[in-house]
Biopython code that builds the backbone (N, CA, C, O; Angstrom):
import numpy as np
from Bio.PDB.StructureBuilder import StructureBuilder

atoms = [
    (1, "MET", "N", (75.272, 96.639, 44.208)),
    (1, "MET", "CA", (75.712, 97.340, 43.039)),
    (1, "MET", "C", (77.120, 96.895, 42.691)),
    (1, "MET", "O", (77.910, 96.514, 43.554)),
    (2, "GLU", "N", (77.395, 96.953, 41.460)),
    (2, "GLU", "CA", (78.699, 96.536, 40.960)),
    (2, "GLU", "C", (79.554, 97.766, 40.699)),
    (2, "GLU", "O", (79.067, 98.775, 40.188)),
    (3, "PHE", "N", (80.817, 97.679, 41.047)),
    (3, "PHE", "CA", (81.733, 98.781, 40.777)),
    (3, "PHE", "C", (82.165, 98.712, 39.320)),
    (3, "PHE", "O", (82.617, 97.670, 38.846)),
    (4, "ILE", "N", (82.027, 99.807, 38.626)),
    (4, "ILE", "CA", (82.442, 99.882, 37.225)),
    (4, "ILE", "C", (83.583, 100.888, 37.143)),
    (4, "ILE", "O", (83.455, 102.037, 37.565)),
    (5, "GLU", "N", (84.672, 100.440, 36.605)),
    (5, "GLU", "CA", (85.831, 101.322, 36.505)),
    (5, "GLU", "C", (85.559, 102.440, 35.508)),
    (5, "GLU", "O", (84.792, 102.266, 34.561)),
    (6, "GLU", "N", (86.198, 103.597, 35.728)),
    (6, "GLU", "CA", (85.971, 104.765, 34.870)),
    (6, "GLU", "C", (86.254, 104.487, 33.402)),
    (6, "GLU", "O", (85.645, 105.100, 32.526)),
    (7, "ALA", "N", (87.172, 103.570, 33.127)),
    (7, "ALA", "CA", (87.499, 103.254, 31.729)),
    (7, "ALA", "C", (86.304, 102.632, 31.008)),
    (7, "ALA", "O", (86.187, 102.752, 29.789)),
    (8, "ARG", "N", (85.404, 101.958, 31.763)),
    (8, "ARG", "CA", (84.223, 101.313, 31.154)),
    (8, "ARG", "C", (83.022, 102.226, 31.083)),
    (8, "ARG", "O", (82.121, 102.007, 30.274)),
    (9, "GLY", "N", (82.996, 103.246, 31.917)),
    (9, "GLY", "CA", (81.841, 104.134, 31.929)),
    (9, "GLY", "C", (81.764, 104.897, 33.232)),
    (9, "GLY", "O", (82.676, 104.844, 34.057)),
    (10, "GLN", "N", (80.656, 105.613, 33.407)),
    (10, "GLN", "CA", (80.460, 106.362, 34.641)),
    (10, "GLN", "C", (78.999, 106.298, 35.043)),
    (10, "GLN", "O", (78.134, 105.939, 34.245)),
    (11, "MET", "N", (78.738, 106.651, 36.291)),
    (11, "MET", "CA", (77.371, 106.624, 36.791)),
    (11, "MET", "C", (76.530, 107.640, 36.025)),
    (11, "MET", "O", (77.014, 108.706, 35.645)),
    (12, "LEU", "N", (75.289, 107.300, 35.811)),
    (12, "LEU", "CA", (74.375, 108.175, 35.085)),
    (12, "LEU", "C", (74.270, 109.533, 35.779)),
    (12, "LEU", "O", (74.178, 110.567, 35.117)),
    (13, "SER", "N", (74.284, 109.528, 37.103)),
    (13, "SER", "CA", (74.140, 110.790, 37.842)),
    (13, "SER", "C", (75.273, 111.766, 37.548)),
    (13, "SER", "O", (75.101, 112.976, 37.695)),
    (14, "LEU", "N", (76.423, 111.257, 37.138)),
    (14, "LEU", "CA", (77.556, 112.137, 36.840)),
    (14, "LEU", "C", (77.455, 112.768, 35.452)),
    (14, "LEU", "O", (78.038, 113.824, 35.208)),
    (15, "SER", "N", (76.730, 112.135, 34.554)),
    (15, "SER", "CA", (76.660, 112.660, 33.185)),
    (15, "SER", "C", (75.271, 113.154, 32.790)),
    (15, "SER", "O", (75.096, 113.680, 31.691)),
    (16, "TRP", "N", (74.290, 112.995, 33.659)),
    (16, "TRP", "CA", (72.916, 113.338, 33.296)),
    (16, "TRP", "C", (72.774, 114.801, 32.877)),
    (16, "TRP", "O", (72.203, 115.082, 31.823)),
    (17, "GLU", "N", (73.277, 115.726, 33.673)),
    (17, "GLU", "CA", (73.124, 117.142, 33.341)),
    (17, "GLU", "C", (73.804, 117.498, 32.023)),
    (17, "GLU", "O", (73.301, 118.329, 31.267)),
    (18, "THR", "N", (74.941, 116.873, 31.749)),
    (18, "THR", "CA", (75.675, 117.164, 30.519)),
    (18, "THR", "C", (74.923, 116.688, 29.286)),
    (18, "THR", "O", (74.878, 117.387, 28.273)),
    (19, "TYR", "N", (74.327, 115.490, 29.371)),
    (19, "TYR", "CA", (73.743, 114.864, 28.182)),
    (19, "TYR", "C", (72.220, 114.790, 28.168)),
    (19, "TYR", "O", (71.650, 114.212, 27.243)),
    (20, "ARG", "N", (71.550, 115.353, 29.159)),
    (20, "ARG", "CA", (70.094, 115.198, 29.215)),
    (20, "ARG", "C", (69.384, 115.813, 28.017)),
    (20, "ARG", "O", (68.289, 115.375, 27.665)),
    (21, "GLY", "N", (69.978, 116.811, 27.385)),
    (21, "GLY", "CA", (69.389, 117.412, 26.190)),
    (21, "GLY", "C", (69.768, 116.706, 24.906)),
    (21, "GLY", "O", (69.275, 117.068, 23.838)),
    (22, "HIS", "N", (70.628, 115.709, 24.984)),
    (22, "HIS", "CA", (71.068, 114.961, 23.807)),
    (22, "HIS", "C", (70.020, 113.873, 23.542)),
    (22, "HIS", "O", (69.988, 112.848, 24.223)),
    (23, "HIS", "N", (69.181, 114.109, 22.561)),
    (23, "HIS", "CA", (68.008, 113.252, 22.349)),
    (23, "HIS", "C", (68.368, 111.803, 22.023)),
    (23, "HIS", "O", (67.695, 110.889, 22.499)),
    (24, "GLN", "N", (69.390, 111.576, 21.242)),
    (24, "GLN", "CA", (69.757, 110.204, 20.872)),
    (24, "GLN", "C", (70.206, 109.411, 22.108)),
    (24, "GLN", "O", (69.814, 108.256, 22.275)),
    (25, "ARG", "N", (71.014, 110.018, 22.963)),
    (25, "ARG", "CA", (71.467, 109.325, 24.175)),
    (25, "ARG", "C", (70.291, 109.043, 25.104)),
    (25, "ARG", "O", (70.185, 107.956, 25.672)),
    (26, "ARG", "N", (69.409, 110.030, 25.254)),
    (26, "ARG", "CA", (68.258, 109.840, 26.135)),
    (26, "ARG", "C", (67.325, 108.767, 25.586)),
    (26, "ARG", "O", (66.802, 107.955, 26.348)),
    (27, "ASP", "N", (67.114, 108.757, 24.284)),
    (27, "ASP", "CA", (66.294, 107.706, 23.668)),
    (27, "ASP", "C", (66.907, 106.331, 23.893)),
    (27, "ASP", "O", (66.196, 105.375, 24.203)),
    (28, "ASN", "N", (68.228, 106.227, 23.738)),
    (28, "ASN", "CA", (68.908, 104.956, 23.984)),
    (28, "ASN", "C", (68.717, 104.499, 25.424)),
    (28, "ASN", "O", (68.439, 103.328, 25.680)),
    (29, "LEU", "N", (68.867, 105.427, 26.361)),
    (29, "LEU", "CA", (68.686, 105.098, 27.783)),
    (29, "LEU", "C", (67.287, 104.557, 28.035)),
    (29, "LEU", "O", (67.128, 103.504, 28.652)),
    (30, "PHE", "N", (66.269, 105.274, 27.559)),
    (30, "PHE", "CA", (64.896, 104.856, 27.810)),
    (30, "PHE", "C", (64.558, 103.544, 27.105)),
    (30, "PHE", "O", (63.812, 102.730, 27.648)),
    (31, "ARG", "N", (65.096, 103.326, 25.902)),
    (31, "ARG", "CA", (64.872, 102.052, 25.207)),
    (31, "ARG", "C", (65.472, 100.891, 25.996)),
    (31, "ARG", "O", (64.847, 99.841, 26.149)),
    (32, "ARG", "N", (66.689, 101.093, 26.494)),
    (32, "ARG", "CA", (67.347, 100.029, 27.256)),
    (32, "ARG", "C", (66.638, 99.765, 28.577)),
    (32, "ARG", "O", (66.516, 98.613, 28.994)),
    (33, "LEU", "N", (66.170, 100.822, 29.240)),
    (33, "LEU", "CA", (65.400, 100.626, 30.472)),
    (33, "LEU", "C", (64.103, 99.873, 30.186)),
    (33, "LEU", "O", (63.702, 99.003, 30.959)),
    (34, "ALA", "N", (63.452, 100.208, 29.081)),
    (34, "ALA", "CA", (62.217, 99.512, 28.709)),
    (34, "ALA", "C", (62.481, 98.035, 28.448)),
    (34, "ALA", "O", (61.687, 97.182, 28.844)),
    (35, "LYS", "N", (63.598, 97.726, 27.779)),
    (35, "LYS", "CA", (63.938, 96.317, 27.527)),
    (35, "LYS", "C", (64.170, 95.562, 28.831)),
    (35, "LYS", "O", (63.752, 94.413, 28.978)),
    (36, "ILE", "N", (64.837, 96.218, 29.768)),
    (36, "ILE", "CA", (65.071, 95.586, 31.075)),
    (36, "ILE", "C", (63.742, 95.327, 31.765)),
    (36, "ILE", "O", (63.528, 94.242, 32.305)),
    (37, "MET", "N", (62.844, 96.311, 31.755)),
    (37, "MET", "CA", (61.551, 96.150, 32.410)),
    (37, "MET", "C", (60.718, 95.044, 31.758)),
    (37, "MET", "O", (60.064, 94.266, 32.452)),
    (38, "LEU", "N", (60.743, 94.976, 30.432)),
    (38, "LEU", "CA", (59.999, 93.921, 29.741)),
    (38, "LEU", "C", (60.590, 92.543, 30.033)),
    (38, "LEU", "O", (59.854, 91.565, 30.160)),
    (39, "SER", "N", (61.906, 92.464, 30.138)),
    (39, "SER", "CA", (62.551, 91.191, 30.473)),
    (39, "SER", "C", (62.173, 90.752, 31.881)),
    (39, "SER", "O", (61.897, 89.576, 32.116)),
    (40, "LEU", "N", (62.160, 91.694, 32.814)),
    (40, "LEU", "CA", (61.801, 91.367, 34.196)),
    (40, "LEU", "C", (60.335, 90.942, 34.302)),
    (40, "LEU", "O", (59.980, 90.108, 35.135)),
    (41, "GLN", "N", (59.499, 91.521, 33.454)),
    (41, "GLN", "CA", (58.077, 91.189, 33.494)),
    (41, "GLN", "C", (57.829, 89.714, 33.153)),
    (41, "GLN", "O", (56.818, 89.147, 33.570)),
    (42, "LYS", "N", (58.718, 89.108, 32.419)),
    (42, "LYS", "CA", (58.561, 87.708, 32.031)),
    (42, "LYS", "C", (58.921, 86.741, 33.149)),
    (42, "LYS", "O", (58.555, 85.567, 33.097)),
    (43, "LEU", "N", (59.638, 87.228, 34.163)),
    (43, "LEU", "CA", (60.060, 86.351, 35.254)),
    (43, "LEU", "C", (58.908, 86.124, 36.232)),
    (43, "LEU", "O", (58.180, 87.058, 36.568)),
    (44, "PRO", "N", (58.746, 84.889, 36.683)),
    (44, "PRO", "CA", (57.696, 84.630, 37.667)),
    (44, "PRO", "C", (58.184, 85.001, 39.078)),
    (44, "PRO", "O", (59.150, 84.423, 39.576)),
    (45, "PHE", "N", (57.522, 85.949, 39.702)),
    (45, "PHE", "CA", (57.841, 86.319, 41.076)),
    (45, "PHE", "C", (56.736, 85.793, 41.982)),
    (45, "PHE", "O", (55.557, 85.844, 41.632)),
    (46, "GLU", "N", (57.123, 85.289, 43.142)),
    (46, "GLU", "CA", (56.165, 84.699, 44.061)),
    (46, "GLU", "C", (55.550, 85.717, 45.004)),
    (46, "GLU", "O", (54.671, 85.376, 45.796)),
    (47, "ALA", "N", (56.002, 86.967, 44.930)),
    (47, "ALA", "CA", (55.507, 87.990, 45.838)),
    (47, "ALA", "C", (55.638, 89.368, 45.191)),
    (47, "ALA", "O", (56.195, 89.514, 44.103)),
    (48, "ILE", "N", (55.111, 90.370, 45.891)),
    (48, "ILE", "CA", (55.224, 91.756, 45.451)),
    (48, "ILE", "C", (56.299, 92.408, 46.305)),
    (48, "ILE", "O", (56.220, 92.393, 47.533)),
    (49, "GLY", "N", (57.298, 92.977, 45.657)),
    (49, "GLY", "CA", (58.389, 93.621, 46.385)),
    (49, "GLY", "C", (59.318, 94.319, 45.426)),
    (49, "GLY", "O", (59.004, 94.488, 44.248)),
    (50, "SER", "N", (60.468, 94.725, 45.936)),
    (50, "SER", "CA", (61.484, 95.374, 45.112)),
    (50, "SER", "C", (62.521, 94.339, 44.717)),
    (50, "SER", "O", (63.004, 93.576, 45.553)),
    (51, "SER", "N", (62.853, 94.322, 43.459)),
    (51, "SER", "CA", (63.840, 93.366, 42.991)),
    (51, "SER", "C", (65.244, 93.926, 43.159)),
    (51, "SER", "O", (65.481, 95.126, 43.022)),
    (52, "THR", "N", (66.147, 93.036, 43.454)),
    (52, "THR", "CA", (67.561, 93.379, 43.546)),
    (52, "THR", "C", (68.346, 92.294, 42.826)),
    (52, "THR", "O", (67.807, 91.237, 42.497)),
    (53, "ILE", "N", (69.596, 92.558, 42.589)),
    (53, "ILE", "CA", (70.469, 91.548, 42.000)),
    (53, "ILE", "C", (71.375, 91.047, 43.118)),
    (53, "ILE", "O", (72.123, 91.823, 43.713)),
    (54, "ASN", "N", (71.306, 89.744, 43.404)),
    (54, "ASN", "CA", (72.090, 89.205, 44.513)),
    (54, "ASN", "C", (73.531, 88.916, 44.090)),
    (54, "ASN", "O", (73.922, 89.185, 42.954)),
    (55, "ASP", "N", (74.313, 88.366, 45.021)),
    (55, "ASP", "CA", (75.731, 88.094, 44.750)),
    (55, "ASP", "C", (75.931, 87.098, 43.611)),
    (55, "ASP", "O", (76.985, 87.088, 42.975)),
    (56, "SER", "N", (74.933, 86.263, 43.349)),
    (56, "SER", "CA", (75.005, 85.300, 42.246)),
    (56, "SER", "C", (74.528, 85.907, 40.926)),
    (56, "SER", "O", (74.400, 85.211, 39.919)),
    (57, "ARG", "N", (74.269, 87.205, 40.949)),
    (57, "ARG", "CA", (73.782, 87.949, 39.776)),
    (57, "ARG", "C", (72.417, 87.486, 39.299)),
    (57, "ARG", "O", (72.114, 87.510, 38.106)),
    (58, "ARG", "N", (71.602, 87.065, 40.252)),
    (58, "ARG", "CA", (70.229, 86.674, 39.955)),
    (58, "ARG", "C", (69.285, 87.745, 40.472)),
    (58, "ARG", "O", (69.537, 88.358, 41.509)),
    (59, "VAL", "N", (68.204, 87.967, 39.749)),
    (59, "VAL", "CA", (67.193, 88.926, 40.182)),
    (59, "VAL", "C", (66.308, 88.247, 41.213)),
    (59, "VAL", "O", (65.720, 87.199, 40.942)),
    (60, "VAL", "N", (66.213, 88.843, 42.395)),
    (60, "VAL", "CA", (65.407, 88.286, 43.477)),
    (60, "VAL", "C", (64.619, 89.399, 44.155)),
    (60, "VAL", "O", (64.974, 90.575, 44.078)),
    (61, "LEU", "N", (63.544, 89.001, 44.819)),
    (61, "LEU", "CA", (62.769, 89.949, 45.629)),
    (61, "LEU", "C", (63.291, 89.858, 47.055)),
    (61, "LEU", "O", (63.271, 88.785, 47.659)),
    (62, "GLU", "N", (63.754, 90.968, 47.589)),
    (62, "GLU", "CA", (64.286, 90.960, 48.952)),
    (62, "GLU", "C", (63.721, 92.080, 49.810)),
    (62, "GLU", "O", (63.834, 92.033, 51.035)),
    (63, "ASN", "N", (63.124, 93.071, 49.200)),
    (63, "ASN", "CA", (62.667, 94.239, 49.946)),
    (63, "ASN", "C", (61.223, 94.573, 49.615)),
    (63, "ASN", "O", (60.670, 94.106, 48.619)),
    (64, "ARG", "N", (60.626, 95.387, 50.467)),
    (64, "ARG", "CA", (59.254, 95.853, 50.244)),
    (64, "ARG", "C", (59.158, 96.601, 48.921)),
    (64, "ARG", "O", (60.174, 97.045, 48.386)),
    (65, "PRO", "N", (57.944, 96.746, 48.387)),
    (65, "PRO", "CA", (57.791, 97.576, 47.198)),
    (65, "PRO", "C", (58.202, 99.007, 47.549)),
    (65, "PRO", "O", (57.758, 99.554, 48.559)),
    (66, "PHE", "N", (59.026, 99.593, 46.739)),
    (66, "PHE", "CA", (59.507, 100.945, 47.020)),
    (66, "PHE", "C", (59.009, 101.868, 45.927)),
    (66, "PHE", "O", (59.564, 101.920, 44.830)),
    (67, "THR", "N", (57.956, 102.592, 46.248)),
    (67, "THR", "CA", (57.322, 103.478, 45.285)),
    (67, "THR", "C", (57.783, 104.916, 45.500)),
    (67, "THR", "O", (58.409, 105.234, 46.512)),
    (68, "LEU", "N", (57.473, 105.762, 44.554)),
    (68, "LEU", "CA", (57.811, 107.178, 44.668)),
    (68, "LEU", "C", (57.149, 107.781, 45.904)),
    (68, "LEU", "O", (57.749, 108.605, 46.593)),
    (69, "GLU", "N", (55.918, 107.373, 46.181)),
    (69, "GLU", "CA", (55.192, 107.909, 47.324)),
    (69, "GLU", "C", (55.889, 107.538, 48.638)),
    (69, "GLU", "O", (56.013, 108.374, 49.533)),
    (70, "VAL", "N", (56.338, 106.295, 48.752)),
    (70, "VAL", "CA", (57.052, 105.860, 49.958)),
    (70, "VAL", "C", (58.361, 106.643, 50.096)),
    (70, "VAL", "O", (58.716, 107.065, 51.197)),
    (71, "ALA", "N", (59.069, 106.835, 48.999)),
    (71, "ALA", "CA", (60.327, 107.591, 49.039)),
    (71, "ALA", "C", (60.079, 109.021, 49.495)),
    (71, "ALA", "O", (60.831, 109.545, 50.317)),
    (72, "LYS", "N", (59.033, 109.663, 48.972)),
    (72, "LYS", "CA", (58.717, 111.031, 49.368)),
    (72, "LYS", "C", (58.423, 111.115, 50.860)),
    (72, "LYS", "O", (58.935, 111.993, 51.554)),
    (73, "LEU", "N", (57.594, 110.193, 51.348)),
    (73, "LEU", "CA", (57.259, 110.194, 52.771)),
    (73, "LEU", "C", (58.505, 110.047, 53.636)),
    (73, "LEU", "O", (58.693, 110.787, 54.602)),
    (74, "GLU", "N", (59.346, 109.092, 53.284)),
    (74, "GLU", "CA", (60.533, 108.849, 54.091)),
    (74, "GLU", "C", (61.521, 110.007, 54.012)),
    (74, "GLU", "O", (62.210, 110.294, 54.992)),
    (75, "ASN", "N", (61.602, 110.672, 52.872)),
    (75, "ASN", "CA", (62.474, 111.846, 52.754)),
    (75, "ASN", "C", (61.983, 112.998, 53.628)),
    (75, "ASN", "O", (62.769, 113.847, 54.048)),
    (76, "GLU", "N", (60.680, 113.020, 53.898)),
    (76, "GLU", "CA", (60.111, 114.050, 54.763)),
    (76, "GLU", "C", (60.102, 113.621, 56.227)),
    (76, "GLU", "O", (59.603, 114.348, 57.087)),
    (77, "GLY", "N", (60.658, 112.436, 56.511)),
    (77, "GLY", "CA", (60.737, 111.965, 57.896)),
    (77, "GLY", "C", (59.523, 111.190, 58.364)),
    (77, "GLY", "O", (59.409, 110.882, 59.551)),
    (78, "VAL", "N", (58.605, 110.864, 57.447)),
    (78, "VAL", "CA", (57.409, 110.109, 57.798)),
    (78, "VAL", "C", (57.687, 108.635, 57.562)),
    (78, "VAL", "O", (58.084, 108.241, 56.465)),
    (79, "SER", "N", (57.480, 107.820, 58.588)),
    (79, "SER", "CA", (57.706, 106.381, 58.441)),
    (79, "SER", "C", (56.536, 105.752, 57.690)),
    (79, "SER", "O", (55.381, 106.103, 57.928)),
    (80, "SER", "N", (56.832, 104.833, 56.795)),
    (80, "SER", "CA", (55.768, 104.166, 56.036)),
    (80, "SER", "C", (55.164, 103.005, 56.817)),
    (80, "SER", "O", (54.137, 102.463, 56.408)),
    (81, "PHE", "N", (55.767, 102.618, 57.913)),
    (81, "PHE", "CA", (55.324, 101.507, 58.753)),
    (81, "PHE", "C", (55.379, 100.164, 58.042)),
    (81, "PHE", "O", (54.819, 99.181, 58.528)),
    (82, "ILE", "N", (56.038, 100.114, 56.915)),
    (82, "ILE", "CA", (56.234, 98.852, 56.203)),
    (82, "ILE", "C", (57.702, 98.473, 56.382)),
    (82, "ILE", "O", (58.583, 99.185, 55.899)),
    (83, "PRO", "N", (57.978, 97.362, 57.069)),
    (83, "PRO", "CA", (59.379, 96.964, 57.261)),
    (83, "PRO", "C", (60.081, 96.806, 55.910)),
    (83, "PRO", "O", (59.482, 96.342, 54.940)),
    (84, "LYS", "N", (61.341, 97.191, 55.860)),
    (84, "LYS", "CA", (62.076, 97.176, 54.593)),
    (84, "LYS", "C", (62.208, 95.780, 53.995)),
    (84, "LYS", "O", (62.333, 95.649, 52.777)),
    (85, "ASP", "N", (62.185, 94.748, 54.807)),
    (85, "ASP", "CA", (62.341, 93.384, 54.281)),
    (85, "ASP", "C", (61.003, 92.679, 54.058)),
    (85, "ASP", "O", (60.973, 91.466, 53.851)),
    (86, "HIS", "N", (59.900, 93.423, 54.098)),
    (86, "HIS", "CA", (58.571, 92.825, 53.970)),
    (86, "HIS", "C", (58.191, 92.620, 52.507)),
    (86, "HIS", "O", (58.353, 93.523, 51.686)),
    (87, "LEU", "N", (57.690, 91.443, 52.188)),
    (87, "LEU", "CA", (57.153, 91.139, 50.861)),
    (87, "LEU", "C", (55.660, 90.863, 51.002)),
    (87, "LEU", "O", (55.204, 90.412, 52.053)),
    (88, "TYR", "N", (54.912, 91.131, 49.956)),
    (88, "TYR", "CA", (53.467, 90.892, 49.972)),
    (88, "TYR", "C", (53.133, 89.686, 49.125)),
    (88, "TYR", "O", (53.665, 89.519, 48.027)),
    (89, "ARG", "N", (52.255, 88.848, 49.632)),
    (89, "ARG", "CA", (51.855, 87.632, 48.917)),
    (89, "ARG", "C", (50.606, 87.838, 48.066)),
    (89, "ARG", "O", (50.254, 86.976, 47.260)),
    (90, "SER", "N", (49.932, 88.983, 48.243)),
    (90, "SER", "CA", (48.738, 89.253, 47.434)),
    (90, "SER", "C", (48.611, 90.757, 47.194)),
    (90, "SER", "O", (49.137, 91.567, 47.957)),
    (91, "THR", "N", (47.909, 91.110, 46.128)),
    (91, "THR", "CA", (47.685, 92.525, 45.845)),
    (91, "THR", "C", (46.791, 93.151, 46.910)),
    (91, "THR", "O", (46.941, 94.325, 47.246)),
    (92, "GLU", "N", (45.862, 92.359, 47.436)),
    (92, "GLU", "CA", (44.968, 92.877, 48.472)),
    (92, "GLU", "C", (45.758, 93.328, 49.697)),
    (92, "GLU", "O", (45.521, 94.416, 50.222)),
    (93, "ALA", "N", (46.684, 92.509, 50.151)),
    (93, "ALA", "CA", (47.503, 92.868, 51.314)),
    (93, "ALA", "C", (48.352, 94.108, 51.023)),
    (93, "ALA", "O", (48.507, 94.976, 51.882)),
    (94, "TYR", "N", (48.886, 94.184, 49.834)),
    (94, "TYR", "CA", (49.703, 95.340, 49.455)),
    (94, "TYR", "C", (48.876, 96.617, 49.456)),
    (94, "TYR", "O", (49.299, 97.620, 50.031)),
    (95, "TYR", "N", (47.707, 96.602, 48.825)),
    (95, "TYR", "CA", (46.879, 97.794, 48.760)),
    (95, "TYR", "C", (46.356, 98.202, 50.130)),
    (95, "TYR", "O", (46.236, 99.394, 50.414)),
    (96, "LEU", "N", (46.046, 97.239, 50.975)),
    (96, "LEU", "CA", (45.609, 97.570, 52.341)),
    (96, "LEU", "C", (46.722, 98.281, 53.106)),
    (96, "LEU", "O", (46.451, 99.196, 53.884)),
    (97, "SER", "N", (47.954, 97.873, 52.895)),
    (97, "SER", "CA", (49.078, 98.566, 53.531)),
    (97, "SER", "C", (49.217, 99.990, 53.008)),
    (97, "SER", "O", (49.490, 100.908, 53.781)),
    (98, "LEU", "N", (49.035, 100.181, 51.720)),
    (98, "LEU", "CA", (49.131, 101.524, 51.149)),
    (98, "LEU", "C", (48.061, 102.461, 51.708)),
    (98, "LEU", "O", (48.309, 103.650, 51.904)),
    (99, "ILE", "N", (46.884, 101.921, 51.961)),
    (99, "ILE", "CA", (45.804, 102.734, 52.511)),
    (99, "ILE", "C", (46.162, 103.229, 53.910)),
    (99, "ILE", "O", (45.767, 104.330, 54.297)),
    (100, "HIS", "N", (46.902, 102.429, 54.669)),
    (100, "HIS", "CA", (47.234, 102.776, 56.048)),
    (100, "HIS", "C", (48.472, 103.644, 56.196)),
    (100, "HIS", "O", (48.821, 104.027, 57.313)),
    (101, "ILE", "N", (49.138, 103.962, 55.106)),
    (101, "ILE", "CA", (50.349, 104.818, 55.206)),
    (101, "ILE", "C", (49.930, 106.233, 55.494)),
    (101, "ILE", "O", (50.778, 107.116, 55.617)),
]
sb = StructureBuilder()
sb.init_structure("model")
sb.init_model(0)
sb.init_chain("A")
sb.init_seg("    ")
for serial, (resi, resn, name, xyz) in enumerate(atoms, 1):
    if name == "N":
        sb.init_residue(resn, " ", resi, " ")
    sb.init_atom(name, np.array(xyz, "f"), 0.0, 1.0, " ", f" {name:<3s}", serial, name[0])
structure = sb.get_structure()
């Protein structure tokens, strides 16, 4: 993550409660997130995983797929048995892992 000075902005978590009812700001947020997702969809990835931005500011796959279900399990103390640095080379392998969680 990149440090952003307060003069440039603030973390979404600090302003979410204040502005969550402001429809124009929320629409802008969701539009920008959608643009990011559509841009990422155009990139060819060689595996299934979680994308991160490396020190060279390039989008790379470095971690396992991190879904809401995996986050919930881990927050409850249940291990997903999927190593954090694991990438999947096929959808079949990924889905078989999900079945075993």
